[in-house]
N, C-alpha and C positions, 0 to 999 in steps of 0.2 A: 614675206613673211607668214605662216601658217597660223592662223589662230582660231578660237572657237567662240561665235558669239551668237546673239538671239536676233534672227529676222522677222520682221511682222510685215505679214500680207496685206499689200494695198490694193492690188487690181487681181482680179480673177477674171480670165476672158476666154471664152471658146473662140478657138481658131478654125477648127474644123469638127466634123463628127467626132472626134475620138482624139483631139491634141487641145491642151488646156496651154496657155501662156499664164504666170505667173509671177507676179511683180513684188518683191519684198523691199522693204525700207530696211537697209543695214547700217552700222556704225560708221561716219565718215573716216574711219581711219581703215576701214577694209581697203585693201587695192589687191589689184590683179592684174595680169598679162591676159590679152584677148587669145580666147583659144583654151583656156583652163577650165577647171570644173571643181565643184564643191560638193562636200557628202552632207547629207541631211539627216538629221536623226528623226526616223519618222515614229511614232507612238498611235498604237491603236488600242486603247482597251490599258491593259497590263504589258501589251507586246509591243517589243522596239526592235527596230532593224536599222539601221545604216543604208542610205541610198545614195549613188553618184549621180550627179547630173551636170552637163557643159553648161556655162554662162553664155547666155543670149544676147545682152546688151554690151557695149564696147565698155572698156575702163575709163574712156573720156565721160562717162553718165556716172559721177559720183553718187555715193550713199544709195544705191540701186543695186538690186540682183534681178534679174529677169529670168527665168527659166521657163522651158517649151518643153512639156511632158505629154507623153501619149498616155491615154487611159486604155487600160487592158481589163475586160471584165474578170472580176474575183482577184485581181492583181492586188497584193498589199498596199503598195503606196499609192495605186490608183484610188483604193478605196480612202485612203487619209485624203488626198487631194481634192476626192469630190466633197467630202464633208465639210472641207475649210472654207471658212468665211473672212472676211476682211477683219484686221485687228488680230485675228490669230498669230501665234509665234511658232516657230521652229528653232531647234538649235541647230548651228550650222559650223562646219568647220572647213576651212580652207584659207587661200587658194589652193589647189593641187594640179598635178598635171604638167608635162612638158609639151604639148602640142601648140606651138606657136610659131609665129610667121619668122622665115630666117630673113633677117634686115641686111645682113652681109651680102647676100647672093645678087650675082648679076641676071638669075635668071628670070623667066617668066613666073608668074604664082598662078599655077591652078588648084583649085578648090573641086572636089568632087565626093558627091555624098547622096544619101537618099532618105526621104521621110523627115523626122526629126533628127537627123543626121546634120540638118542644116544648122543646128543651133549655134556650135562654135565657129563654123564657116562665117555666118552671119556677123559674131563678134570680130572676127579676124577682117573680114572684108571691110566694115563699117570704120573700125578704128585706122585701118593702113592704107586704104585705097586712097583718102585725099592727101596722104604724106609722100606719094610714090608717082607723080602725075604722068612720069615718062616710061614706066614699068607695065607690061600687060599684067591683069587679072583677068583669069576666066573662070566661071563658075557653072559647073555640069551639076545638076541636081535631078533626080528622079525619085517620081512618084506613082502609085497605081492610077491613080484616075485623076481628072482636072480638078472635082472639089476637094483633093487632098492638097492642093498648092499652099504653100505657106510663103508670107511675105513676098507674093508674088509682086502686087503694085510697087512696093517699095524697092525691090530690085529694077523694075522697068524704069521708074524713076532716076535710080542710080544710073543706070545704063545709059539714059539719055543726058545725064548731067556730067558722067565721066568717059572721054573716048576711049579711055585705056582699059575700060570695063566690058567685057562680054558676058551675058546672061542666058546659059542655055536650059530651059526648062524640058524636061523629057519624061513623058507618060508611057507606063508600059501597057496600059488596056483602056479600051474605050476609043473614041476618036477626037480630035481636035485638031486646030491649024498648026499647030507647033511641030518639034520632033516626037516621034514615035520612036520606042524601044527601051535601051537600057543604058546607063551612062558609059557605059565599056563601049558603045556602039560610036561614039563620038567623041574619042579621044585625038583622033587625026592620026597621020604618018609620021609627021614629025614632033618626037618627044623628048629631042634632046633642047638643051638650055632652058629646061622648065624644073620647078620645082613643084612635086604633085602634095597635096594635103587631102586627106582621105577621112572622113567619117559616116559611120552607120554602124548598121547589125554586122555580125562576124564575118558569114559569108560574103558581103559587099566588098570588104575592107581586103578580106584574103585573096579573092578573087581578081579586084583591081589590081593590088600591090602585086601579085604572081604576074599578071599580064604584063604590066609594066615593067619588072626585072626581066621576062622573057626577051621583052623586045628593046632591051639593052640600057633600059633606065638606072643608074647608079643609087644603089640604096639609101645612100645620103641624102639622094633628091626625092625622096617618098617617106613623107612622116603621114602617121595614121593616130585617130583616135577610133578605138573598136568599144561599140556597145555589145553588151549580150544579151 
């Protein structure tokens, strides 16, 4: 059920040079589905604007709302977040959205994203991977540089723990000992019997969804959350 409530900042953590994790304490009655988002009412002086952000943590972590936000110079929301300190409160509306796991399908679950598009995918995988030990989960996530990797060690530990989980980070610039290029380069040849969950900026989502459709994937097996 959609509600409006106050969220208090507990933790503000710098994940990379331009990405923050914000962890808020929220009322215990707040509940959501993995993959959903919230709308924050952000205020700077007398100016207020709503901004939407996907939820990072899984629903199985109660009274908690984690966000993963990219800091953009001169951005309205970025300036608000940079100035926030522990104990500050925001007005929040949610949960919102329908970017959720299809729990009824027999298909494999493939998660595709770039940058902070990892946010709802992180929630979806953490929430559902332990519940489907016989079903393949695969994460294809792209970044520009190695130093931009988000939750890399966490996903490596999940890969070691769950035999049905594949984690494929891809870097588009520079060199490293992993995959190089873009997420679309690593979709593989066999796209049948898979459901795809895509999250990221508009161009990534539209290009990947179009590629999948052109290669015969049914529209019902392509779900996406598009960031502006």
